[in-house]
C-alpha positions as CSV (number, residue, x, y, z in Angstrom):
1,M,-102.4,-106.1,-37.6
2,R,-101.5,-103.6,-40.4
3,V,-103.2,-100.3,-39.7
4,V,-103.4,-96.9,-41.3
5,G,-103.9,-93.9,-39.0
6,Y,-106.3,-91.0,-39.8
7,V,-106.1,-87.6,-38.1
8,R,-108.3,-84.6,-38.8
9,E,-108.1,-81.1,-37.4
10,L,-111.5,-79.7,-36.7
11,Y,-112.7,-76.3,-37.6
12,G,-111.6,-74.3,-34.6
13,P,-108.2,-74.5,-33.0
14,E,-109.9,-75.1,-29.6
15,D,-111.8,-78.1,-31.0
16,A,-109.0,-80.7,-30.9
17,D,-105.3,-81.4,-30.8
18,P,-103.4,-80.4,-34.0
19,A,-102.7,-83.1,-36.5
20,F,-99.1,-83.6,-35.4
21,V,-100.2,-84.3,-31.8
22,Q,-102.9,-86.7,-33.0
23,G,-100.4,-88.5,-35.2
24,E,-97.9,-88.9,-32.4
25,A,-100.6,-90.3,-30.2
26,I,-101.4,-92.9,-32.8
27,R,-97.7,-93.8,-33.2
28,A,-97.5,-94.3,-29.4
29,W,-100.6,-96.4,-29.4
30,V,-99.3,-98.5,-32.2
31,R,-96.0,-99.1,-30.4
32,N,-97.9,-100.1,-27.2
33,T,-100.3,-102.5,-29.0
34,G,-97.8,-104.1,-31.3
35,H,-99.7,-103.2,-34.5
36,N,-97.8,-102.3,-37.7
37,L,-98.4,-98.7,-38.8
38,I,-98.4,-98.5,-42.6
39,S,-99.3,-94.8,-42.9
40,I,-101.0,-91.8,-41.4
41,C,-103.4,-89.8,-43.5
42,Q,-104.4,-86.4,-42.4
43,D,-106.8,-83.6,-43.1
44,V,-105.5,-80.3,-41.8
45,R,-106.7,-76.7,-41.8
46,Q,-105.0,-74.4,-44.3
47,Q,-105.3,-70.7,-44.1
48,G,-107.7,-69.5,-46.8
49,H,-109.0,-73.0,-47.6
50,G,-111.8,-75.0,-46.1
51,L,-111.2,-78.3,-44.3
52,G,-111.2,-80.9,-47.1
53,R,-111.2,-84.6,-47.1
54,D,-108.1,-85.3,-49.2
55,G,-106.5,-87.3,-46.4
56,Y,-109.5,-89.4,-46.0
57,Q,-109.6,-90.0,-49.8
58,A,-106.0,-91.2,-49.5
59,L,-107.0,-93.5,-46.7
60,L,-109.7,-95.0,-48.9
61,G,-107.1,-95.6,-51.6
62,I,-104.8,-97.5,-49.2
63,V,-107.8,-99.5,-48.0
64,A,-108.8,-100.3,-51.6
65,G,-105.3,-101.6,-52.2
66,R,-105.9,-104.3,-49.6
67,G,-102.7,-103.3,-47.7
68,V,-104.3,-102.8,-44.3
69,D,-106.5,-104.6,-41.8
70,G,-107.6,-101.7,-39.8
71,V,-108.0,-97.9,-39.5
72,V,-107.1,-96.2,-36.2
73,V,-108.2,-92.7,-35.2
74,P,-107.3,-90.7,-32.1
75,E,-111.0,-90.5,-31.3
76,L,-114.2,-91.1,-33.3
77,S,-114.8,-87.4,-33.7
78,A,-111.8,-87.4,-36.1
79,L,-114.0,-89.2,-38.5
80,S,-116.7,-86.6,-38.0
81,P,-118.1,-84.6,-35.1
82,D,-121.6,-85.7,-36.3
83,L,-122.7,-89.0,-34.9
84,I,-124.6,-90.0,-38.1
85,T,-121.7,-89.3,-40.3
86,Q,-119.4,-91.3,-37.9
87,E,-121.6,-94.3,-38.2
88,I,-121.8,-94.0,-42.0
89,I,-118.0,-93.9,-42.2
90,I,-117.6,-96.8,-39.8
91,W,-120.1,-98.8,-41.7
92,D,-118.4,-98.1,-45.0
93,L,-114.9,-99.0,-43.7
94,R,-116.2,-102.2,-42.2
95,R,-117.9,-103.0,-45.5
96,R,-114.5,-102.5,-47.2
97,G,-113.1,-105.2,-44.9
98,V,-111.2,-103.2,-42.3
99,S,-111.7,-102.8,-38.6
100,V,-112.1,-99.3,-37.0
101,M,-110.2,-98.6,-33.8
102,S,-109.9,-95.6,-31.6
103,I,-107.1,-94.9,-29.2
104,D,-109.6,-93.1,-26.9
105,E,-110.8,-95.7,-24.5
106,S,-114.2,-94.0,-24.1
107,D,-114.8,-94.7,-27.8
108,H,-114.3,-98.5,-27.3
109,K,-117.8,-98.7,-25.8
110,A,-119.3,-96.9,-28.8
111,L,-117.5,-99.4,-31.1
112,L,-118.1,-102.6,-29.1
113,A,-121.3,-101.9,-27.2
114,P,-123.1,-99.1,-29.1
115,T,-125.8,-96.9,-27.8
116,K,-129.4,-97.3,-29.0
117,E,-128.9,-94.4,-31.4
118,R,-125.8,-96.0,-33.0
119,L,-127.6,-99.4,-33.2
120,L,-130.5,-97.8,-35.0
121,M,-128.2,-96.2,-37.5
122,R,-126.3,-99.4,-38.1
123,D,-129.6,-101.3,-38.6
124,V,-130.7,-98.7,-41.2
125,L,-127.4,-98.9,-43.0
126,A,-127.5,-102.7,-43.1
127,R,-131.1,-102.7,-44.4
128,L,-130.1,-100.1,-47.0
129,E,-127.3,-102.4,-48.2
130,D,-129.7,-105.4,-48.3
131,Y,-132.1,-103.3,-50.3
132,H,-129.5,-102.3,-52.8
133,E,-128.5,-106.0,-53.2
134,W,-131.9,-107.1,-54.2
135,A,-133.2,-103.9,-55.9
136,Y,-130.2,-103.3,-58.1
137,P,-128.6,-106.6,-58.8
138,M,-127.8,-105.7,-62.4
139,L,-126.0,-102.6,-61.4
140,E,-123.5,-104.5,-59.3
141,E,-122.9,-107.0,-62.1
142,E,-122.4,-104.2,-64.6
143,Q,-120.0,-102.4,-62.2
144,A,-118.0,-105.6,-61.8
145,E,-117.8,-106.0,-65.6
146,D,-116.8,-102.3,-66.0
147,D,-114.0,-102.8,-63.4
148,E,-112.7,-105.9,-65.3
149,R,-112.8,-104.0,-68.6
150,G,-111.2,-100.9,-67.1
151,D,-107.9,-102.8,-66.8
152,E,-107.8,-104.0,-70.4
153,V,-105.8,-102.1,-73.0
154,V,-106.2,-103.0,-76.7
155,V,-103.1,-102.5,-78.8
156,E,-103.1,-103.0,-82.5
157,L,-99.8,-103.6,-84.1
158,I,-99.5,-102.3,-87.7
159,P,-96.6,-103.6,-89.8
160,A,-94.3,-100.8,-90.9
161,S,-95.0,-101.6,-94.5
162,D,-98.7,-100.7,-94.0
163,A,-98.0,-97.4,-92.2
């Protein structure tokens, strides 16, 4: 399985391992499981700047390119410390066609046998997706047409005698 790793330093230095340590843990996990690591995207703290999501945006770009089958994180809290945001991110990644994996064994239960809270959130997200499919069918068709048109370039060739 082709995977992309994602690491994120949290707000305080005491909150989690630095990005380098998280990345090395992902590399070791990939070696042990036989997956093929394509890339590791990271969001790190920088002095004087807030913790952004540039690394996560890069991950979404890789996923959109259809070059990976899964996303692996050191633990689910790397996606977000907030449970609701975690579930939104997991839902979105799965909707994009990739599996979400954690190298932390305690997270396996949350992914495979979720708690009632996680199940409720997944149900709400699934119903929201169903709602959008029947409530906004034209928007999806228009978006598909816009995507197709966005790749077209019209070039008009003018003979040198007319220039």
